[in-house]
C-alpha positions in Angstrom: -32.9 -136.5 -135.0 -34.3 -136.1 -131.4 -31.8 -138.8 -130.3 -29.0 -137.7 -132.1 -29.7 -133.7 -130.3 -29.9 -135.5 -127.3 -26.9 -137.7 -127.6 -24.4 -135.1 -129.2 -25.7 -131.8 -127.2 -24.9 -133.3 -123.8 -21.8 -132.4 -121.9 -21.6 -136.0 -120.4 -19.5 -138.5 -122.5 -22.0 -141.1 -123.7 -21.4 -144.1 -125.9 -22.8 -147.7 -127.1 -20.8 -150.5 -126.7 -21.6 -154.6 -127.9 -21.7 -157.0 -125.6 -18.0 -158.0 -127.0 -16.9 -154.8 -125.9 -16.1 -153.2 -129.1 -17.5 -149.4 -129.5 -20.5 -149.0 -131.4 -21.2 -145.2 -131.1 -19.5 -142.0 -129.4 -20.9 -138.6 -128.6 -19.6 -135.5 -129.7 -18.4 -134.4 -126.2 -16.6 -137.7 -125.7 -14.5 -137.6 -129.1 -13.4 -133.7 -128.9 -12.2 -134.3 -125.4 -9.7 -136.5 -126.8 -9.5 -134.9 -130.0 -10.6 -137.8 -132.0 -13.1 -138.8 -134.8 -15.6 -141.2 -134.5 -13.7 -143.5 -137.2 -10.7 -143.2 -135.0 -12.5 -145.2 -132.3 -15.5 -147.0 -133.2 -15.4 -150.9 -134.0 -12.2 -150.9 -131.4 -12.6 -152.6 -128.0 -13.6 -150.1 -125.6 -10.7 -150.7 -123.5 -8.1 -150.3 -126.3 -9.4 -146.5 -127.0 -7.9 -143.1 -126.1 -9.9 -142.7 -123.2 -8.2 -145.8 -121.4 -4.9 -146.2 -122.6 -2.7 -144.0 -120.3 -3.3 -146.7 -117.6 -2.9 -150.1 -117.9 -4.5 -150.8 -114.6 -7.8 -148.6 -115.7 -7.6 -151.0 -119.2 -8.1 -154.1 -117.4 -10.6 -152.7 -114.9 -12.9 -151.7 -117.9 -12.3 -155.3 -119.7 -13.5 -156.7 -116.4 -16.4 -154.1 -116.2 -17.7 -154.5 -119.8 -18.0 -158.5 -118.9 -19.7 -157.7 -116.0 -22.2 -155.5 -117.5 -22.7 -158.0 -120.6 -24.2 -160.2 -117.7 -26.6 -157.9 -117.1 -25.1 -155.6 -114.2 -24.7 -152.4 -113.4 -20.9 -151.0 -113.0 -20.1 -147.7 -111.7 -16.6 -146.2 -110.4 -14.4 -143.4 -110.7 -11.6 -143.1 -113.5 -9.4 -140.9 -115.4 -9.2 -139.8 -118.7 -6.4 -137.6 -120.3 -8.0 -134.8 -122.5 -6.4 -133.4 -125.7 -4.0 -131.0 -123.8 -2.5 -133.8 -121.7 -4.2 -133.4 -118.3 -6.0 -135.9 -116.4 -9.6 -135.3 -115.8 -11.6 -137.2 -112.9 -14.7 -139.1 -114.1 -17.6 -140.7 -112.8 -17.9 -143.5 -115.2 -20.7 -145.9 -115.4 -21.7 -149.1 -117.8 -25.6 -149.7 -118.2 -26.8 -152.8 -119.8 -29.8 -152.4 -122.0 -32.2 -155.2 -122.1 -34.4 -156.7 -124.9 -38.0 -158.4 -124.1 -36.4 -161.5 -123.6 -34.1 -160.3 -121.1 -31.0 -160.9 -123.1 -28.3 -157.7 -123.0 -28.6 -156.1 -126.2 -25.9 -153.4 -125.7 -24.2 -151.2 -123.2 -24.6 -147.6 -122.5 -20.9 -146.1 -121.1 -21.7 -142.7 -119.6 -18.9 -140.3 -117.8 -19.2 -136.9 -116.2 -16.3 -135.0 -115.6 -16.0 -134.4 -111.9 -12.6 -132.9 -111.7 -13.6 -129.9 -110.3 -15.5 -131.5 -107.5 -12.5 -133.5 -106.9 -10.2 -130.9 -106.5 -12.6 -128.9 -104.4 -12.8 -132.3 -102.1 -9.2 -132.6 -102.2 -8.7 -128.9 -101.0 -11.3 -129.1 -98.3 -9.4 -132.6 -97.5 -5.9 -130.8 -97.3 -7.5 -127.9 -95.5 -8.8 -130.1 -92.6 -5.6 -132.3 -92.1 -4.1 -128.6 -91.9 -6.4 -127.5 -89.5 -6.1 -130.7 -87.4 -2.3 -130.2 -87.6 -2.6 -126.8 -86.4 -4.8 -127.8 -83.5 -2.4 -130.7 -82.6 0.7 -128.3 -82.7 -1.0 -125.8 -80.5 -1.8 -128.7 -78.2 1.7 -129.5 -78.2 2.9 -125.9 -77.5 0.2 -125.7 -74.4 2.1 -128.8 -73.0 5.8 -128.5 -73.8 8.0 -128.4 -71.3 11.2 -128.8 -73.3 12.2 -127.0 -76.7 14.0 -129.9 -78.2 10.8 -132.4 -77.4 8.6 -129.4 -78.9 10.6 -129.1 -82.2 10.2 -133.0 -82.7 6.6 -133.0 -81.7 5.5 -130.5 -83.9 7.5 -132.1 -87.2 5.9 -135.3 -86.2 2.2 -133.7 -86.1 2.7 -131.8 -89.5 3.8 -135.5 -91.0 1.1 -137.4 -89.5 -1.8 -135.0 -89.1 -0.9 -132.8 -91.9 -0.4 -135.6 -94.3 3.2 -134.2 -95.6 5.9 -136.3 -96.3 8.6 -134.6 -94.0 9.3 -131.9 -92.0 12.3 -130.4 -90.2 13.4 -127.7 -88.1 16.7 -126.1 -88.8 18.6 -123.3 -86.9 20.6 -120.7 -88.5 24.8 -121.2 -87.8 26.7 -117.8 -87.1 29.8 -118.9 -88.7 31.5 -118.1 -91.7 29.5 -120.7 -93.9 26.4 -119.9 -91.7 25.4 -123.4 -92.1 21.5 -124.2 -91.3 21.9 -127.1 -88.4 18.8 -129.6 -88.3 17.6 -129.8 -84.7 14.4 -132.0 -85.2 13.1 -134.0 -87.9 10.3 -136.5 -88.8 8.9 -138.3 -91.6 10.4 -139.8 -94.6 14.0 -138.3 -94.5 16.5 -141.5 -94.9 19.5 -139.4 -94.2 18.7 -136.6 -96.7 19.4 -133.8 -93.9 22.9 -135.5 -93.5 23.8 -134.8 -97.1 22.2 -131.5 -98.0 24.4 -128.7 -96.7 21.8 -125.7 -96.6 23.3 -122.7 -96.0 21.6 -119.3 -95.3 24.5 -117.4 -97.2 23.3 -115.7 -100.6 25.0 -118.7 -102.2 23.9 -121.5 -104.6 23.1 -123.6 -101.6 21.5 -120.7 -99.5 18.5 -120.0 -102.2 16.3 -123.0 -101.4 13.4 -122.5 -99.3 14.9 -123.2 -95.9 17.8 -120.7 -96.5 15.8 -118.2 -98.3 13.3 -117.9 -95.5 16.2 -117.5 -92.8 18.2 -114.9 -94.9 15.2 -112.8 -95.8 12.9 -113.6 -92.8 9.7 -114.4 -95.3 8.2 -117.6 -96.3 9.7 -119.2 -98.9 8.1 -121.9 -101.4 9.4 -124.0 -104.3 6.1 -125.5 -106.2 8.0 -127.7 -108.1 11.7 -129.4 -107.2 12.1 -128.6 -110.9 12.8 -124.9 -110.3 16.3 -123.8 -110.8 16.9 -122.7 -107.2 16.1 -126.3 -106.0 18.8 -128.1 -108.4 21.4 -128.7 -105.5 18.9 -130.9 -103.8 16.9 -132.1 -106.5 18.3 -135.6 -107.1 18.2 -136.7 -103.5 14.7 -135.0 -103.4 13.5 -136.9 -106.1 14.7 -140.5 -104.7 12.8 -139.7 -101.5 9.4 -138.6 -103.2 9.4 -135.1 -102.5 7.8 -132.8 -105.1 7.4 -129.6 -103.6 8.8 -127.5 -100.6 7.9 -124.7 -98.1 10.4 -122.7 -95.9 8.8 -120.9 -93.0 11.0 -118.7 -90.8 11.0 -118.5 -87.2 11.4 -115.3 -85.6 12.4 -115.6 -81.8 13.4 -112.4 -79.9 13.5 -110.1 -82.7 15.6 -112.3 -84.8 15.2 -115.0 -87.3 16.4 -118.4 -85.4 15.9 -120.5 -87.9 13.5 -122.1 -90.4 10.5 -124.8 -90.4 10.9 -127.0 -93.7 8.0 -129.3 -95.0 8.2 -131.5 -97.7 4.9 -132.6 -100.0 4.8 -135.6 -102.3 2.6 -133.7 -104.8 3.9 -130.7 -106.8 2.0 -127.4 -106.3 1.1 -128.3 -102.9 1.4 -125.2 -101.1 -1.6 -123.1 -102.3 -2.5 -119.4 -100.8 -4.7 -120.9 -98.2 -2.1 -123.4 -97.1 0.6 -120.8 -96.7 -1.6 -118.6 -94.8 -2.5 -121.4 -92.2 1.2 -122.9 -91.8 2.8 -119.4 -91.5 0.3 -119.1 -88.6 1.6 -122.5 -87.1 5.5 -121.4 -87.7 4.3 -118.1 -85.8 2.9 -120.3 -83.0 6.0 -122.5 -83.0 8.4 -119.1 -82.7 6.2 -117.9 -79.7 6.3 -121.3 -78.1 10.2 -121.4 -78.4 10.4 -118.0 -77.2 8.2 -118.3 -74.0 10.3 -121.7 -73.2 13.3 -120.2 -73.5 12.4 -117.0 -71.2 10.9 -119.7 -68.7 14.3 -121.6 -69.3 16.3 -118.3 -68.5 14.1 -117.6 -65.4 14.2 -121.1 -63.8 18.1 -120.9 -64.4 18.4 -117.5 -63.0 16.3 -118.7 -59.8 18.7 -121.9 -59.9 21.9 -119.5 -60.3 20.3 -117.4 -57.5 19.9 -120.2 -55.2 23.4 -121.8 -55.8 24.9 -118.4 -55.4 23.0 -118.1 -51.8 24.3 -121.8 -51.1 27.9 -121.1 -51.9 27.8 -117.7 -50.0 26.4 -119.4 -46.9 29.1 -122.3 -47.6 31.8 -119.5 -47.7 30.6 -117.8 -44.7 30.6 -120.8 -42.8 34.1 -122.1 -44.2 35.3 -118.4 -43.6 34.0 -118.4 -39.7 35.5 -121.8 -39.3 39.0 -120.4 -40.8 38.9 -117.4 -38.7 38.2 -119.3 -35.6 41.0 -121.9 -36.1 43.0 -119.0 -37.1 42.1 -117.2 -33.4 42.9 -120.6 -31.9 46.2 -120.8 -33.6 46.9 -117.1 -32.7 46.3 -117.9 -29.2 48.7 -120.6 -29.6 51.6 -118.7 -30.9 53.0 -117.2 -27.9 53.0 -120.7 -26.2 54.5 -122.1 -28.9 56.8 -119.4 -29.5 57.8 -120.0 -25.8 58.1 -123.7 -26.3 60.2 -123.0 -29.3 62.7 -120.8 -27.6 62.9 -122.8 -24.7 63.6 -126.0 -27.0 66.1 -123.7 -28.7 67.6 -122.8 -25.5 67.6 -126.2 -24.0 69.6 -127.7 -27.1 72.1 -124.9 -27.0 72.8 -125.3 -23.0 73.0 -128.9 -23.7 75.6 -128.5 -26.6 77.3 -125.7 -24.7 77.8 -127.9 -21.6 78.4 -131.0 -23.3 80.9 -129.4 -25.7 82.5 -125.9 -25.1 81.7 -126.1 -21.2 83.6 -129.1 -21.0 86.3 -128.0 -23.1 86.9 -124.9 -21.3 86.9 -126.9 -18.1 89.5 -129.0 -19.3 91.5 -125.8 -21.1 91.1 -124.4 -17.1 92.8 -127.8 -15.9 95.4 -127.8 -18.5 96.5 -124.3 -17.8 96.6 -125.0 -14.2 98.7 -127.9 -14.5 101.1 -125.8 -17.0 101.6 -123.0 -14.0 101.9 -125.9 -11.4 104.8 -127.6 -13.4 106.4 -124.2 -14.3 106.3 -123.0 -10.6 108.0 -126.2 -9.6 110.6 -125.3 -12.1 110.2 -128.0 -15.0 110.1 -125.8 -18.0 110.4 -128.7 -20.6 107.5 -130.2 -18.8 105.5 -127.0 -18.9 105.8 -127.0 -22.9 105.0 -130.6 -23.2 102.0 -130.0 -21.4 100.7 -126.9 -23.5 101.6 -129.0 -26.7 98.7 -131.5 -25.6 96.7 -128.4 -24.8 96.5 -127.6 -28.5 94.1 -130.5 -29.7 91.7 -129.3 -27.0 91.5 -125.9 -28.2 91.2 -127.3 -31.9 88.1 -129.3 -30.9 86.5 -126.7 -29.0 86.9 -124.1 -31.8 85.2 -126.5 -34.0 82.3 -127.4 -31.6 81.5 -123.5 -31.5 81.9 -123.5 -35.4 79.2 -126.3 -35.3 77.0 -124.2 -33.0 76.9 -121.1 -35.1 76.7 -122.9 -38.3 73.7 -124.7 -36.9 72.2 -121.3 -35.9 72.9 -119.7 -39.6 75.5 -121.1 -42.0 77.7 -118.3 -43.3 78.3 -120.3 -46.3 74.6 -119.8 -47.2 75.3 -116.0 -47.9 78.7 -116.4 -49.1 78.1 -119.5 -51.4 74.6 -120.4 -51.7 71.8 -122.6 -51.1 73.1 -125.5 -52.9 76.5 -125.6 -51.2 74.5 -125.0 -47.5 72.5 -128.1 -48.1 75.6 -130.2 -49.2 77.2 -128.9 -46.1 73.8 -129.8 -44.2 74.0 -133.4 -45.7 77.5 -134.0 -44.6 76.9 -132.6 -41.4 74.0 -135.2 -40.8 76.1 -138.4 -42.1 79.1 -137.6 -39.5 76.6 -137.7 -36.4 74.5 -140.7 -38.3 77.0 -142.5 -40.3 74.3 -145.6 -40.7 72.1 -143.2 -42.7 72.3 -142.9 -46.5 71.6 -139.5 -47.3 71.1 -138.4 -51.3 70.8 -134.8 -52.5 69.8 -134.0 -55.9 70.0 -130.2 -56.8 68.3 -129.6 -60.3 68.0 -125.7 -60.1 70.6 -122.9 -60.8 71.6 -120.7 -57.8 70.6 -117.7 -59.6 67.1 -118.8 -60.2 66.5 -119.2 -56.3 65.4 -115.8 -55.1 67.8 -114.7 -52.1 64.7 -114.1 -49.8 63.7 -117.4 -50.1 67.1 -119.2 -49.5 67.0 -119.2 -45.9 63.3 -120.7 -45.7 64.1 -123.3 -48.1 67.2 -124.3 -46.0 65.2 -124.0 -42.5 62.7 -126.3 -44.0 65.3 -129.1 -45.2 67.3 -128.6 -41.9 64.2 -129.2 -39.6 62.8 -132.1 -42.1 66.1 -133.7 -41.8 66.2 -133.4 -37.9 62.9 -135.0 -37.6 63.8 -137.9 -39.7 67.1 -138.4 -38.3 65.5 -138.1 -34.4 62.5 -139.8 -34.9 61.9 -141.8 -38.3 64.5 -144.5 -38.0 64.9 -144.2 -41.9 67.6 -146.3 -43.7 67.5 -143.6 -46.7 66.9 -140.6 -47.2 66.4 -138.4 -50.6 66.8 -134.6 -50.7 65.4 -132.9 -54.1 65.5 -129.2 -54.9 64.2 -128.6 -58.2 62.4 -126.3 -60.8 59.0 -127.7 -61.9 57.3 -125.7 -64.2 56.9 -122.1 -62.7 57.4 -123.6 -59.3 60.7 -124.0 -57.2 60.1 -127.2 -55.1 61.7 -128.9 -52.3 61.0 -132.7 -51.2 62.3 -134.7 -48.3 61.4 -138.2 -48.3 62.6 -141.1 -46.2 61.7 -144.6 -46.1 61.0 -144.5 -42.1 58.5 -145.8 -39.5 56.1 -143.1 -40.8 53.8 -141.4 -38.3 49.9 -140.9 -37.7 49.6 -137.0 -38.8 46.4 -136.6 -37.0 47.6 -137.9 -34.0 51.0 -135.9 -34.0 49.4 -132.7 -34.9 46.7 -133.0 -32.2 49.4 -133.0 -29.6 51.9 -130.2 -28.7 55.3 -131.6 -28.6 58.4 -131.0 -30.3 57.8 -132.9 -33.4 54.6 -131.1 -33.9 56.1 -127.9 -33.6 58.6 -129.0 -36.0 56.0 -129.3 -38.5 54.1 -126.3 -37.7 57.2 -124.5 -38.1 57.9 -125.4 -41.5 54.3 -124.8 -42.8 54.4 -121.3 -41.6 57.7 -120.8 -43.0 56.6 -122.0 -46.2 53.2 -120.0 -46.4 54.6 -116.8 -45.0 57.1 -116.7 -47.9 53.9 -117.2 -50.4 54.5 -121.0 -51.0 52.7 -124.1 -50.0 53.1 -127.1 -47.8 52.2 -130.7 -47.2 53.2 -133.8 -45.6 52.4 -137.2 -46.9 52.9 -139.7 -44.1 51.4 -143.1 -42.8 52.6 -145.6 -40.1 54.9 -147.7 -41.6 55.1 -146.4 -44.8 57.9 -143.5 -44.3 57.2 -139.8 -44.9 57.4 -137.2 -47.5 57.7 -133.4 -46.8 57.0 -131.0 -49.8 57.3 -127.4 -49.9 56.6 -125.2 -53.2 57.2 -121.8 -54.0 55.9 -120.0 -57.2 58.7 -118.2 -59.0 56.6 -115.1 -59.7 55.3 -114.7 -56.1 56.1 -112.0 -54.1 58.3 -114.0 -51.8 59.6 -111.7 -49.6 56.4 -110.9 -47.6 57.7 -110.8 -44.3 61.2 -109.1 -44.3 62.6 -110.5 -41.4 62.7 -113.7 -42.9 65.6 -113.1 -45.2 67.8 -111.5 -42.5 70.5 -113.4 -40.9 70.0 -115.0 -37.7 66.4 -115.8 -38.4 
């Protein structure tokens, strides 16, 4: 009776087992735990009783343990038993062989002590230690962080490796119409999960998960088990990757929620109150680190921008100073240039008047004197014949005079337009240089060309042709006046000998004065001017004016005679 009182009164599970493994007896605590009667288990092989049938692996382990104990060896290990309510309890299990006087094993005593509470305490302590270690390593990462992206990756890595979680990621809140949460860092067993889940922080089906909810509300959101309804959009993919519970921790930066830190655990209900408190502290530290890095980055950027602005200002001052010095040199050269241009023009007019009009007038004087002499001699018929020979000379004089004033300013430019004037210029050049092939292409309507611009276009074309015909030895010349987008463009190109622009512009000669006058005409009328030339590769003169520019900035340029 004493033995039975002790046997059935203890809270430990106790049983007697024959050396062949069959159960001889079990105490009340062991039977009540599985909701069985003694008749349900006595006589069965011990490893086939309900204490072990939940695990084939444990059954095999117990069978081998019985063999060892039957040979006189004490066996002890931790195991699990399913209780009558279906929960697994952790047990400290042992098999003790009882020997007879001869040393033979008479039977075995099986003992099991429920250590579930102790195991839970140990696991909780281990988990707390892992979280604390993760916090310590995260703080270390925060201290040494130099880059926001690297900090986020380091935090996720530490959470997984030191914290023992399955996966961690950081998502930033998008502010478009869909309010998508964009992953910016991840670590752990993810296997493309974040590329497919499409998390939002809208109050919608895909915005009620822990990450979206934590951004929307600014508070911690926990899914204790992925079977919860709010996790249904992602449940299938989460199960495939071994996720069982999730926590979303908001990241508060500069007074608003920047995003969320999502942590995934392999076991359900992994985030108790203590763990939530510790992880919330980690998220707060991460938020502070992000804000600090951004402030430092903004300060460094501001310093760089300030230095860049200072350097640009210094450069502009130097450039402007150089421009002013160049302008001053050019201004000092203008009087001499003007004098040179005037003298060149006077020389040209003097040669033309001497070679054409002067000689014609001398011839006229000679023929008139001859006619008068013949008349005095009384030969009237000879006078009229003399005067008839005089008419072609007068006609040639008229044409030469016309060419001179047309060169100064062609009247057809005012009466018939720029296109006609350019065609006249082309024709006149061919008369004097018949061996040159000159093409004119006008691709713009006359009405699209501002009146104030026509004389400048004509003069630049005239000067360019004059330079080409006199200096280039070109066989083919192209003149193009066209509309290109919002620009009027004049292009005069040839296949002549070309020139060394630097050398020409450095020397003060007729050619360089012509180039300078073309540039000044273009720029003074709001346009731009360029010359492309290399020795042996021809020359291209290009001038363009924006159609919406204030063309008439120097009024005298549109007046006849300039």
